[in-house]
MIDOSE-1310 file (N, C-alpha, C; in nm, 2 decimals, decimal comma, always signed):
residues 237
xxxx	+13,39/+4,86/-5,12/+13,53/+4,86/-5,07/+13,55/+4,75/-4,96; +13,64/+4,67/-4,96/+13,65/+4,57/-4,86/+13,68/+4,64/-4,71; +13,63/+4,59/-4,62/+13,66/+4,64/-4,49/+13,81/+4,60/-4,44; +13,86/+4,69/-4,36/+14,00/+4,65/-4,32/+13,99/+4,54/-4,21
xxxx	+14,09/+4,45/-4,19/+14,08/+4,35/-4,10/+14,05/+4,40/-3,95; +13,96/+4,35/-3,89/+13,94/+4,39/-3,75/+13,85/+4,52/-3,74; +13,80/+4,56/-3,84/+13,71/+4,68/-3,83/+13,59/+4,67/-3,78; +13,54/+4,53/-3,81/+13,39/+4,49/-3,75/+13,41/+4,48/-3,60
xxxx	+13,52/+4,42/-3,56/+13,55/+4,41/-3,41/+13,54/+4,53/-3,34; +13,63/+4,62/-3,41/+13,64/+4,76/-3,36/+13,50/+4,84/-3,35; +13,41/+4,82/-3,44/+13,28/+4,88/-3,44/+13,20/+4,82/-3,33; +13,20/+4,70/-3,30/+13,15/+4,62/-3,18/+13,19/+4,68/-3,04
xxxx	+13,33/+4,69/-3,04/+13,38/+4,76/-2,92/+13,34/+4,89/-2,89; +13,34/+4,97/-3,00/+13,29/+5,11/-2,99/+13,15/+5,12/-2,95; +13,06/+5,03/-3,01/+12,91/+5,04/-2,97/+12,90/+5,00/-2,81; +12,98/+4,90/-2,76/+12,98/+4,86/-2,62/+13,01/+4,97/-2,54
xxxx	+13,13/+5,04/-2,59/+13,17/+5,15/-2,50/+13,06/+5,25/-2,49; +12,99/+5,29/-2,59/+12,87/+5,38/-2,60/+12,76/+5,34/-2,50; +12,74/+5,21/-2,50/+12,63/+5,16/-2,40/+12,67/+5,17/-2,26; +12,80/+5,14/-2,23/+12,84/+5,15/-2,10/+12,85/+5,31/-2,06
xxxx	+12,86/+5,41/-2,15/+12,87/+5,55/-2,12/+12,74/+5,60/-2,10; +12,63/+5,52/-2,15/+12,49/+5,58/-2,15/+12,45/+5,62/-2,01; +12,37/+5,71/-2,00/+12,31/+5,75/-1,87/+12,21/+5,65/-1,81; +12,20/+5,64/-1,68/+12,11/+5,54/-1,63/+11,95/+5,57/-1,68
xxxx	+11,89/+5,45/-1,70/+11,74/+5,46/-1,74/+11,66/+5,51/-1,64; +11,57/+5,60/-1,69/+11,47/+5,66/-1,60/+11,39/+5,56/-1,52; +11,39/+5,44/-1,56/+11,31/+5,32/-1,50/+11,40/+5,26/-1,38; +11,51/+5,32/-1,35/+11,58/+5,27/-1,24/+11,57/+5,36/-1,11
xxxx	+11,54/+5,28/-1,01/+11,52/+5,35/-0,88/+11,63/+5,32/-0,78; +11,71/+5,43/-0,78/+11,84/+5,39/-0,69/+11,81/+5,39/-0,53; +11,89/+5,29/-0,47/+11,87/+5,29/-0,31/+11,93/+5,41/-0,26; +12,04/+5,48/-0,31/+12,09/+5,60/-0,26/+12,04/+5,72/-0,30
xxxx	+11,99/+5,81/-0,22/+11,91/+5,93/-0,28/+12,01/+6,04/-0,31; +12,00/+6,10/-0,42/+12,09/+6,20/-0,47/+12,02/+6,34/-0,43; +12,09/+6,41/-0,33/+12,02/+6,55/-0,29/+12,04/+6,66/-0,38; +12,10/+6,62/-0,51/+12,11/+6,72/-0,60/+11,98/+6,73/-0,69
xxxx	+11,91/+6,63/-0,67/+11,77/+6,63/-0,74/+11,66/+6,66/-0,65; +11,54/+6,70/-0,71/+11,43/+6,73/-0,64/+11,38/+6,60/-0,56; +11,34/+6,65/-0,43/+11,30/+6,55/-0,34/+11,15/+6,59/-0,27; +11,07/+6,51/-0,24/+10,94/+6,54/-0,17/+10,93/+6,42/-0,08
xxxx	+10,82/+6,45/+0,02/+10,78/+6,36/+0,11/+10,63/+6,33/+0,08; +10,58/+6,20/+0,09/+10,46/+6,15/+0,05/+10,42/+6,06/+0,16; +10,29/+6,03/+0,17/+10,23/+5,92/+0,27/+10,13/+5,82/+0,19; +10,15/+5,70/+0,22/+10,09/+5,59/+0,13/+9,92/+5,61/+0,21
xxxx	+9,85/+5,59/+0,10/+9,71/+5,60/+0,13/+9,63/+5,48/+0,09; +9,50/+5,47/+0,12/+9,43/+5,35/+0,09/+9,43/+5,22/+0,18; +9,36/+5,15/+0,16/+9,33/+5,01/+0,26/+9,42/+4,91/+0,22; +9,47/+4,90/+0,10/+9,53/+4,78/+0,04/+9,70/+4,80/+0,07
xxxx	+9,75/+4,69/+0,07/+9,90/+4,68/+0,06/+9,95/+4,76/-0,07; +10,06/+4,82/-0,06/+10,12/+4,88/-0,19/+10,25/+4,82/-0,21; +10,26/+4,72/-0,29/+10,38/+4,64/-0,32/+10,49/+4,73/-0,40; +10,61/+4,71/-0,36/+10,71/+4,78/-0,44/+10,72/+4,70/-0,57
xxxx	+10,76/+4,77/-0,69/+10,75/+4,71/-0,82/+10,92/+4,72/-0,88; +10,95/+4,62/-0,95/+11,08/+4,60/-1,00/+11,12/+4,71/-1,10; +11,24/+4,74/-1,10/+11,29/+4,85/-1,20/+11,31/+4,79/-1,34; +11,33/+4,87/-1,43/+11,36/+4,85/-1,56/+11,49/+4,76/-1,58
xxxx	+11,59/+4,80/-1,49/+11,72/+4,72/-1,48/+11,69/+4,57/-1,47; +11,59/+4,55/-1,39/+11,56/+4,40/-1,36/+11,46/+4,33/-1,45; +11,38/+4,42/-1,53/+11,29/+4,36/-1,63/+11,24/+4,49/-1,72; +11,28/+4,47/-1,83/+11,25/+4,60/-1,94/+11,12/+4,63/-1,93
xxxx	+11,02/+4,55/-1,90/+10,88/+4,58/-1,89/+10,83/+4,65/-1,76; +10,92/+4,67/-1,67/+10,88/+4,73/-1,54/+10,95/+4,89/-1,53; +10,88/+4,97/-1,45/+10,77/+4,92/-1,35/+10,64/+4,92/-1,41; +10,55/+4,83/-1,38/+10,41/+4,83/-1,42/+10,34/+4,76/-1,30
xxxx	+10,21/+4,75/-1,32/+10,13/+4,68/-1,23/+10,09/+4,54/-1,26; +10,17/+4,48/-1,34/+10,15/+4,34/-1,37/+10,22/+4,25/-1,28; +10,18/+4,13/-1,26/+10,22/+4,05/-1,15/+10,38/+4,02/-1,15; +10,42/+4,02/-1,27/+10,57/+4,00/-1,30/+10,65/+4,10/-1,23
xxxx	+10,60/+4,22/-1,22/+10,68/+4,34/-1,16/+10,67/+4,36/-1,01; +10,57/+4,28/-0,95/+10,55/+4,30/-0,82/+10,66/+4,22/-0,73; +10,71/+4,31/-0,63/+10,79/+4,24/-0,54/+10,72/+4,21/-0,41; +10,79/+4,13/-0,32/+10,72/+4,09/-0,21/+10,72/+4,20/-0,09
xxxx	+10,82/+4,29/-0,09/+10,81/+4,40/+0,01/+10,69/+4,50/-0,02; +10,63/+4,54/+0,06/+10,51/+4,64/+0,05/+10,51/+4,74/+0,16; +10,43/+4,84/+0,12/+10,40/+4,96/+0,22/+10,26/+4,96/+0,25; +10,22/+5,02/+0,36/+10,08/+5,03/+0,42/+10,04/+5,16/+0,44
xxxx	+9,91/+5,19/+0,46/+9,87/+5,32/+0,47/+9,94/+5,39/+0,59; +9,97/+5,52/+0,57/+10,03/+5,58/+0,69/+10,17/+5,59/+0,66; +10,25/+5,50/+0,60/+10,40/+5,51/+0,57/+10,44/+5,63/+0,50; +10,53/+5,71/+0,56/+10,58/+5,82/+0,50/+10,71/+5,76/+0,40
xxxx	+10,73/+5,83/+0,29/+10,82/+5,79/+0,21/+10,89/+5,91/+0,13; +11,02/+5,89/+0,10/+11,08/+6,02/+0,02/+11,08/+5,98/-0,12; +11,02/+6,07/-0,20/+11,01/+6,05/-0,36/+11,12/+6,12/-0,42; +11,19/+6,05/-0,50/+11,33/+6,10/-0,55/+11,32/+6,09/-0,71
xxxx	+11,21/+6,04/-0,77/+11,22/+6,03/-0,92/+11,06/+5,97/-0,97; +11,06/+5,99/-1,10/+10,93/+5,95/-1,17/+10,96/+5,87/-1,28; +10,87/+5,79/-1,32/+10,85/+5,72/-1,45/+10,71/+5,69/-1,49; +10,66/+5,78/-1,56/+10,52/+5,77/-1,60/+10,43/+5,79/-1,48
xxxx	+10,35/+5,68/-1,45/+10,25/+5,67/-1,36/+10,32/+5,63/-1,23; +10,45/+5,61/-1,21/+10,51/+5,55/-1,10/+10,62/+5,65/-1,04; +10,65/+5,64/-0,91/+10,75/+5,72/-0,85/+10,85/+5,63/-0,77; +10,97/+5,68/-0,76/+11,07/+5,61/-0,68/+11,05/+5,64/-0,54
xxxx	+11,02/+5,56/-0,45/+10,99/+5,58/-0,33/+11,09/+5,51/-0,23; +11,13/+5,58/-0,12/+11,23/+5,52/-0,02/+11,17/+5,54/+0,12; +11,15/+5,42/+0,17/+11,09/+5,40/+0,32/+11,20/+5,37/+0,42; +11,18/+5,44/+0,52/+11,27/+5,43/+0,64/+11,21/+5,35/+0,76
xxxx	+11,26/+5,22/+0,77/+11,20/+5,14/+0,88/+11,23/+5,18/+1,03; +11,17/+5,10/+1,10/+11,18/+5,14/+1,25/+11,33/+5,13/+1,31; +11,39/+5,03/+1,25/+11,54/+5,00/+1,29/+11,64/+5,08/+1,21; +11,60/+5,18/+1,11/+11,70/+5,24/+1,03/+11,74/+5,21/+0,91
xxxx	+11,68/+5,07/+0,88/+11,69/+5,02/+0,74/+11,61/+5,08/+0,64; +11,65/+5,10/+0,51/+11,57/+5,16/+0,42/+11,53/+5,07/+0,30; +11,44/+5,09/+0,23/+11,39/+5,03/+0,12/+11,35/+5,11/+0,01; +11,40/+5,10/-0,13/+11,36/+5,19/-0,23/+11,29/+5,10/-0,33
xxxx	+11,21/+5,16/-0,40/+11,15/+5,09/-0,52/+11,04/+5,17/-0,59; +10,99/+5,13/-0,69/+10,88/+5,20/-0,77/+10,74/+5,16/-0,69; +10,66/+5,27/-0,68/+10,53/+5,25/-0,65/+10,44/+5,32/-0,73; +10,31/+5,29/-0,74/+10,21/+5,38/-0,80/+10,20/+5,52/-0,76
xxxx	+10,20/+5,61/-0,85/+10,19/+5,75/-0,79/+10,05/+5,77/-0,72; +9,95/+5,70/-0,78/+9,82/+5,70/-0,73/+9,79/+5,66/-0,58; +9,89/+5,58/-0,53/+9,88/+5,53/-0,41/+9,94/+5,62/-0,31; +10,00/+5,74/-0,35/+10,05/+5,82/-0,24/+9,99/+5,96/-0,24
xxxx	+9,98/+6,03/-0,13/+9,93/+6,17/-0,11/+10,07/+6,25/-0,08; +10,10/+6,35/-0,15/+10,22/+6,42/-0,15/+10,21/+6,53/-0,03; +10,29/+6,54/+0,05/+10,29/+6,64/+0,15/+10,30/+6,78/+0,10; +10,23/+6,88/+0,15/+10,24/+7,02/+0,09/+10,38/+7,07/+0,10
xxxx	+10,43/+7,13/+0,00/+10,56/+7,18/+0,01/+10,56/+7,30/+0,11; +10,66/+7,33/+0,19/+10,68/+7,43/+0,29/+10,82/+7,45/+0,33; +10,84/+7,56/+0,41/+10,98/+7,58/+0,47/+10,98/+7,55/+0,61; +11,05/+7,45/+0,65/+11,04/+7,44/+0,80/+11,12/+7,54/+0,88
xxxx	+11,07/+7,57/+1,00/+11,14/+7,66/+1,08/+11,25/+7,60/+1,15; +11,33/+7,69/+1,22/+11,47/+7,64/+1,29/+11,44/+7,52/+1,39; +11,32/+7,54/+1,46/+11,30/+7,44/+1,56/+11,27/+7,29/+1,50; +11,22/+7,29/+1,39/+11,19/+7,17/+1,31/+11,32/+7,09/+1,29
xxxx	+11,43/+7,16/+1,28/+11,57/+7,08/+1,26/+11,61/+7,02/+1,40; +11,57/+7,09/+1,51/+11,65/+7,05/+1,63/+11,61/+6,90/+1,68; +11,71/+6,85/+1,75/+11,68/+6,72/+1,82/+11,80/+6,63/+1,80; +11,78/+6,51/+1,83/+11,88/+6,40/+1,80/+11,84/+6,30/+1,70
xxxx	+11,90/+6,30/+1,58/+11,87/+6,22/+1,46/+11,95/+6,10/+1,45; +11,89/+5,99/+1,42/+11,98/+5,86/+1,41/+11,93/+5,80/+1,27; +12,03/+5,74/+1,21/+12,02/+5,65/+1,09/+12,08/+5,52/+1,12; +12,01/+5,42/+1,16/+12,07/+5,29/+1,22/+12,16/+5,31/+1,34
xxxx	+12,23/+5,19/+1,38/+12,31/+5,20/+1,49/+12,43/+5,28/+1,49; +12,49/+5,32/+1,38/+12,62/+5,39/+1,38/+12,62/+5,53/+1,33; +12,51/+5,59/+1,30/+12,51/+5,73/+1,26/+12,41/+5,81/+1,36; +12,46/+5,92/+1,40/+12,40/+6,02/+1,49/+12,43/+6,16/+1,46
xxxx	+12,33/+6,25/+1,44/+12,34/+6,39/+1,43/+12,25/+6,46/+1,52; +12,32/+6,54/+1,61/+12,25/+6,63/+1,69/+12,25/+6,78/+1,64; +12,12/+6,83/+1,66/+12,10/+6,97/+1,60/+12,05/+7,05/+1,72; +12,10/+7,17/+1,74/+12,03/+7,27/+1,83/+12,03/+7,40/+1,78
xxxx	+11,95/+7,49/+1,81/+11,95/+7,63/+1,77/+12,06/+7,70/+1,83; +12,11/+7,80/+1,76/+12,22/+7,89/+1,81/+12,19/+8,03/+1,73; +12,09/+8,10/+1,81/+12,04/+8,22/+1,74/+11,95/+8,19/+1,62; +12,00/+8,25/+1,51/+11,92/+8,22/+1,39/+12,01/+8,11/+1,31
xxxx	+12,08/+8,05/+1,36/+12,17/+7,94/+1,30/+12,15/+7,81/+1,37; +12,21/+7,71/+1,32/+12,20/+7,58/+1,38/+12,34/+7,52/+1,40; +12,35/+7,48/+1,52/+12,48/+7,40/+1,57/+12,45/+7,24/+1,54; +12,54/+7,19/+1,44/+12,51/+7,05/+1,39/+12,63/+6,97/+1,42
xxxx	+12,62/+6,87/+1,51/+12,73/+6,78/+1,54/+12,68/+6,63/+1,50; +12,78/+6,57/+1,42/+12,77/+6,43/+1,38/+12,88/+6,34/+1,43; +12,82/+6,22/+1,46/+12,92/+6,10/+1,50/+12,87/+5,98/+1,42; +12,98/+5,92/+1,36/+12,96/+5,79/+1,30/+13,05/+5,69/+1,31
xxxx	+13,04/+5,58/+1,30/+13,14/+5,46/+1,29/+13,11/+5,36/+1,18; +13,22/+5,29/+1,16/+13,20/+5,18/+1,06/+13,26/+5,06/+1,13; +13,19/+4,94/+1,16/+13,23/+4,84/+1,22/+13,22/+4,82/+1,36; +13,15/+4,93/+1,43/+13,11/+4,91/+1,57/+13,02/+4,79/+1,60
xxxx	+12,94/+4,75/+1,50/+12,84/+4,64/+1,53/+12,91/+4,49/+1,49; +13,04/+4,50/+1,45/+13,11/+4,38/+1,42/+13,20/+4,33/+1,54; +13,17/+4,23/+1,62/+13,25/+4,20/+1,75/+13,39/+4,17/+1,71; +13,42/+4,11/+1,58/+13,55/+4,09/+1,55/+13,64/+4,21/+1,53
xxxx	+13,59/+4,32/+1,45/+13,64/+4,44/+1,44/+13,66/+4,52/+1,58; +13,56/+4,51/+1,67/+13,58/+4,57/+1,79/+13,69/+4,51/+1,86; +13,70/+4,38/+1,87/+13,80/+4,30/+1,94/+13,95/+4,34/+1,88; +13,95/+4,36/+1,76/+14,08/+4,40/+1,68/+14,11/+4,55/+1,69
xxxx	+14,02/+4,62/+1,74/+14,04/+4,77/+1,74/+14,03/+4,83/+1,61; +13,96/+4,77/+1,51/+13,95/+4,81/+1,39/+13,82/+4,88/+1,35; +13,76/+4,95/+1,45/+13,65/+5,04/+1,43/+13,69/+5,17/+1,38; +13,62/+5,22/+1,26/+13,67/+5,35/+1,21/+13,55/+5,45/+1,26
xxxx	+13,61/+5,57/+1,28/+13,51/+5,67/+1,34/+13,53/+5,80/+1,25; +13,42/+5,87/+1,26/+13,41/+6,01/+1,22/+13,33/+6,11/+1,28; +13,35/+6,23/+1,26/+13,27/+6,33/+1,34/+13,28/+6,46/+1,26; +13,18/+6,56/+1,29/+13,20/+6,70/+1,25/+13,11/+6,77/+1,35
xxxx	+13,15/+6,91/+1,36/+13,08/+7,00/+1,44/+13,08/+7,13/+1,36; +12,98/+7,19/+1,33/+12,97/+7,32/+1,25/+12,85/+7,40/+1,32; +12,87/+7,53/+1,30/+12,74/+7,61/+1,33/+12,71/+7,69/+1,20; +12,59/+7,67/+1,13/+12,56/+7,72/+1,01/+12,41/+7,75/+1,00
xxxx	+12,36/+7,83/+0,91/+12,23/+7,88/+0,89/+12,17/+7,80/+0,76; +12,06/+7,73/+0,78/+12,00/+7,67/+0,68/+11,94/+7,76/+0,58; +11,92/+7,70/+0,45/+11,85/+7,78/+0,35/+11,72/+7,71/+0,32; +11,63/+7,76/+0,40/+11,48/+7,68/+0,38/+11,50/+7,54/+0,43
xxxx	+11,47/+7,44/+0,36/+11,47/+7,30/+0,40/+11,60/+7,23/+0,37; +11,70/+7,32/+0,32/+11,83/+7,25/+0,29/+11,95/+7,32/+0,37; +12,04/+7,24/+0,39/+12,16/+7,28/+0,47/+12,28/+7,22/+0,40; +12,39/+7,28/+0,39/+12,51/+7,23/+0,32/+12,64/+7,30/+0,39
xxxx	+12,75/+7,22/+0,40/+12,86/+7,27/+0,46/+12,98/+7,20/+0,40; +13,11/+7,28/+0,40/+13,22/+7,20/+0,38/+13,31/+7,26/+0,48; +13,38/+7,17/+0,57/+13,46/+7,22/+0,67/+13,61/+7,21/+0,63; +13,65/+7,31/+0,58/+13,79/+7,31/+0,51/+13,90/+7,39/+0,60
xxxx	+14,03/+7,40/+0,54/+14,12/+7,48/+0,61/+14,10/+7,62/+0,63; +14,00/+7,67/+0,55/+13,98/+7,82/+0,57/+13,85/+7,84/+0,65; +13,81/+7,74/+0,71/+13,68/+7,75/+0,80/+13,56/+7,68/+0,71; +13,45/+7,71/+0,78/+13,32/+7,64/+0,72/+13,26/+7,73/+0,62
xxxx	+13,23/+7,68/+0,51/+13,16/+7,74/+0,39/+13,03/+7,67/+0,37; +12,92/+7,75/+0,33/+12,79/+7,69/+0,31/+12,77/+7,62/+0,18; +12,84/+7,53/+0,14/+12,82/+7,47/+0,01/+12,87/+7,31/+0,02; +12,83/+7,23/-0,06/+12,86/+7,10/-0,06/+12,97/+7,06/-0,17
xxxx	+13,07/+6,98/-0,14/+13,17/+6,95/-0,25/+13,20/+6,80/-0,23; +13,15/+6,73/-0,33/+13,17/+6,58/-0,31/+13,32/+6,55/-0,32; +13,39/+6,63/-0,39/+13,53/+6,59/-0,42/+13,63/+6,67/-0,32; +13,59/+6,73/-0,22/+13,66/+6,82/-0,13/+13,75/+6,71/-0,04
xxxx	+13,87/+6,76/-0,01/+13,95/+6,67/+0,09/+13,90/+6,69/+0,24; +13,82/+6,78/+0,25/+13,77/+6,81/+0,38/+13,63/+6,76/+0,39; +13,57/+6,74/+0,52/+13,44/+6,69/+0,54/+13,34/+6,78/+0,47; +13,25/+6,72/+0,40/+13,15/+6,80/+0,33/+13,00/+6,72/+0,34
xxxx	+12,91/+6,79/+0,37/+12,78/+6,73/+0,42/+12,67/+6,83/+0,34; +12,56/+6,76/+0,30/+12,44/+6,84/+0,28/+12,32/+6,76/+0,32; +12,22/+6,82/+0,37/+12,09/+6,78/+0,42/+11,97/+6,84/+0,36; +11,87/+6,77/+0,37/+11,74/+6,81/+0,32/+11,64/+6,77/+0,42
xxxx	+11,55/+6,85/+0,49/+11,46/+6,82/+0,59/+11,33/+6,81/+0,54; +11,27/+6,68/+0,55/+11,13/+6,66/+0,50/+11,07/+6,59/+0,62; +11,03/+6,68/+0,71/+10,97/+6,62/+0,85/+10,87/+6,52/+0,82; +10,87/+6,40/+0,87/+10,95/+6,38/+0,98/+11,10/+6,30/+0,94
xxxx	+11,15/+6,33/+0,82/+11,26/+6,25/+0,79/+11,36/+6,37/+0,74; +11,49/+6,34/+0,79/+11,61/+6,41/+0,75/+11,71/+6,33/+0,65; +11,72/+6,38/+0,54/+11,80/+6,32/+0,43/+11,93/+6,38/+0,42; +12,03/+6,28/+0,45/+12,17/+6,33/+0,45/+12,26/+6,27/+0,36
xxxx	+12,35/+6,35/+0,29/+12,46/+6,29/+0,21/+12,59/+6,36/+0,24; +12,70/+6,27/+0,26/+12,83/+6,31/+0,29/+12,94/+6,27/+0,19; +13,05/+6,34/+0,19/+13,15/+6,29/+0,11/+13,24/+6,18/+0,18; +13,35/+6,14/+0,12/+13,42/+6,03/+0,19/+13,54/+6,09/+0,27
xxxx	+13,53/+6,22/+0,32/+13,63/+6,27/+0,39/+13,58/+6,32/+0,54; +13,48/+6,25/+0,58/+13,43/+6,29/+0,71/+13,47/+6,19/+0,82; +13,58/+6,11/+0,80/+13,63/+6,01/+0,90/+13,71/+5,90/+0,83; +13,73/+5,79/+0,91/+13,80/+5,68/+0,86/+13,74/+5,61/+0,74
xxxx	+13,81/+5,50/+0,68/+13,76/+5,44/+0,56/+13,62/+5,39/+0,60; +13,53/+5,40/+0,48/+13,39/+5,35/+0,49/+13,29/+5,42/+0,58; +13,35/+5,51/+0,66/+13,27/+5,59/+0,76/+13,18/+5,69/+0,66; +13,05/+5,70/+0,68/+12,97/+5,77/+0,60/+12,85/+5,83/+0,70
xxxx	+12,80/+5,95/+0,65/+12,69/+6,01/+0,73/+12,56/+6,00/+0,63; +12,59/+5,94/+0,52/+12,47/+5,94/+0,43/+12,36/+5,84/+0,47; +12,22/+5,89/+0,45/+12,12/+5,81/+0,47/+12,00/+5,88/+0,52; +11,89/+5,81/+0,56/+11,78/+5,88/+0,60/+11,78/+5,88/+0,76
xxxx	+11,75/+5,98/+0,83/+11,74/+5,98/+0,98/+11,61/+6,02/+1,02; +11,59/+5,96/+1,15/+11,46/+5,98/+1,22/+11,49/+6,04/+1,35; +11,41/+6,15/+1,39/+11,44/+6,20/+1,53/+11,39/+6,12/+1,65; +11,47/+6,12/+1,74/+11,43/+6,05/+1,86/+11,35/+6,13/+1,94
x	+11,28/+6,06/+2,06/+11,19/+6,13/+2,13/+11,27/+6,22/+2,24
């Protein structure tokens, strides 16, 4: 039977739509960590540099140990990383630099020693945590709960935005009890509840403590436009 005019074009468009709707490949290592997925802390071992490896999105043959997959950025022994995914013999690792910048990429699983799983006590949460120059979270004990206060800005490092008074700000302050190494809250009209809601109109935050790193994710309702608490935090002295 002859095909109807335009049916081939329709089939091509349908196939393209299916490709766009397909889930991300397991060979992709995202810069932004999803706290809904399992996370762990690991430390780089060995005497050699451990180069980050390109993802499958950059090269279908990656990650692998071939020179074509090797990136210039690298890790050295003793560097702690957050592991957020796996692909065969490789793991998706994110490193937090001294100035708050993060770098994610695939590294060989054999180059890492995973930290033992455990439940941090309340004192492990306390302190002043920072992620870059515009995000700060202060945590202190309040009985068997934690008082968590966050302050963040967007544009405070931009002299032109500062001059124009165009710096956006955000903050939160809650008292809540963590669940092991996890903490989550939504500060809504009916008060604070211990759950994260990315779609909430009120500020919602979730955290995972992997000492010495605090991983944080927030929704878009914790302050002005582009203000976010999402990121990796290190505790100050």
